[in-house]
N, C-alpha and C positions, 0 to 999 in steps of 0.2 A: 696378794692374798692365795687362798687354794682355791687349786680348781673347780673344788665339789664348790663350792662358792655360786661357778655363775655356768659349770656344767645342767646343758639336761639330760632330768636322770629319765629311768627308764620311757628310754627311745622307743622311737619305732626302730622291728628285726624284722629282718627276716631269715631261714634254713636255706643249708647249703639247697637242700632237694624241695626246694617251694620252686614254681618254674619261676622263668622269668621272669613272663607276662604279668606276676604276684609283685616280679621290685617295680617297673617299671607303670604300673599301676604306681602303686609309695610314692614313691619314686616325684609321677604329675602330679599325688591330689595333696602333695603333701610338701608337691615344692622343697624337695631336695635331690644336694645335686650324687648322695652315696648315703648306703644303708648299711649295718653293720651285719650281718651276719653270723647268728652265734648254732652251738649244737643245743639240744633236751637240753644243757644240765646249763644254758647261761654261758661257758667260754667264746669268749674268743675264737670265729677261727677263719676270717676272713671279713672282706671288706667291697662292696657291692658298687659300682660307680654306673653312672651315665653310659660315660665310655667304654666301660666291657662291658654293658648293654647291647651294645652297637655296635660293640665289635664280630660278635661270634650269633654261628645258628641255633647257641647254644639251648640248650632243653631246661636244664633245670642252670638256679643258680653260683653249686659249685661247678661249674664246666668254665666258666666265665671270671667268679668272685676273685682281686688281688691276693691272695692266702699269706699271703706276710708284712698287715699289713704296718702304719707306724704309727701307736699309742703315746698311749702316757699312760704314769701311772697314777691311780688313785691320791698320791699326796704331792703332786707337784704344783706349783703355784703359776697361777693365768703365766707370769714373763717367764715363765717356761713352754708355757701354750702359747702366748705370742709367737716369740724366737721359735715356736717348731714353726707354730701356721708361716711364720713370713719368708724360712732355709726354706720348705719344703714347697710354700707355692699352695699349701691345705684350702678347702676348703671343708673340714669336716674327720675332729681324731674323734677315734674312738678313745675311754676309757679306763680304767682299765682296776685290776683292782685278783692279785693274783692271776691271771688271766682269763678271771670273769666281766662281762660289758655291770660299771655300775653308769657308767654317762658317752654321753660326747659334747664332744667344743664347738660349736663354729668362730668362725669371724662375725658374725653378729652378736656372739653370747664375749 
């Protein structure tokens, strides 16, 4: 089964220049544990998690985000996603097509 069939398309995102407070509010409101970080063109540039936000006193998301997140290609299968989530202990994995964020897959998916 293609991961595109189970992923959440058009996920909630933040930008590197967004204040950390914006990311915290989105995480709390949406009950997410992490958010993809994208640039103005939709390219995935990182992921910011609850843990990232708790570790520092940075003002913007770009200062605390993980810059090289684990991702899945858009052509991946659900089996690929399950293996990646299980092997790495991840709760959410961005799905990219040519570097552009197209969705996220989480444990719940």
